[in-house]
C-alpha positions as CSV (number, residue, x, y, z in Angstrom):
1,M,105.3,93.4,98.1
2,Q,106.4,96.6,99.3
3,T,104.4,99.6,100.3
4,F,106.4,103.1,100.1
5,L,105.1,105.9,102.0
6,P,107.7,108.2,103.4
7,F,105.2,110.8,104.2
8,P,101.6,110.8,105.4
9,N,100.5,112.2,102.4
10,F,99.8,109.9,99.5
11,H,100.7,112.4,96.7
12,K,103.7,113.7,98.2
13,S,105.0,109.9,98.8
14,L,104.1,108.9,95.1
15,S,105.9,112.0,93.8
16,C,109.1,110.8,95.3
17,L,109.1,107.4,93.0
18,D,110.5,107.2,89.7
19,Y,108.5,105.9,86.9
20,K,109.5,102.4,87.2
21,R,108.7,102.3,91.3
22,L,105.4,104.3,90.8
23,G,104.1,101.6,88.4
24,N,105.1,98.9,91.1
25,Q,103.0,100.9,93.6
26,R,100.3,101.4,91.3
27,S,100.2,97.5,90.6
28,E,100.7,96.4,94.1
29,A,98.0,98.7,95.3
30,L,95.6,97.4,92.8
31,I,96.2,93.7,93.9
32,I,95.6,95.1,97.7
33,L,92.3,96.6,96.9
34,K,90.8,93.6,95.0
35,T,91.8,91.5,97.8
36,I,90.5,93.6,100.4
37,T,87.1,94.2,98.4
38,G,86.9,90.1,97.8
39,N,87.7,90.3,94.1
40,S,90.9,88.2,94.8
41,L,92.2,85.6,97.4
42,G,95.5,85.5,96.2
43,W,97.3,87.7,99.1
44,I,94.5,87.8,101.7
45,N,96.8,86.7,104.6
46,H,99.8,88.9,103.3
47,P,100.9,91.5,105.8
48,A,100.6,94.5,103.6
49,V,96.7,93.4,102.8
50,K,96.4,93.3,106.6
51,M,98.0,96.7,106.9
52,C,96.0,98.5,104.3
53,T,92.4,97.0,105.6
54,C,91.9,100.2,107.9
55,C,92.7,102.6,105.0
56,I,90.6,101.6,102.2
57,N,88.6,104.8,101.6
58,D,92.2,106.6,101.4
59,M,93.1,104.2,98.9
60,I,90.0,104.6,96.8
61,K,90.0,108.4,97.0
62,N,93.2,109.1,96.1
């Protein structure tokens, strides 16, 4: 799992991705979101999940 945020703005970061990588980011964001909200336990100890726990509101609204 890799996160790709070269800019502090989500939309600007995502605009840099080609279609395949954008799809991967959406898929990984969904896994992280499900884990943080308690709907999945598969990735609970993954560093990316721990990194994103503090910014769940930003992930949801964007």
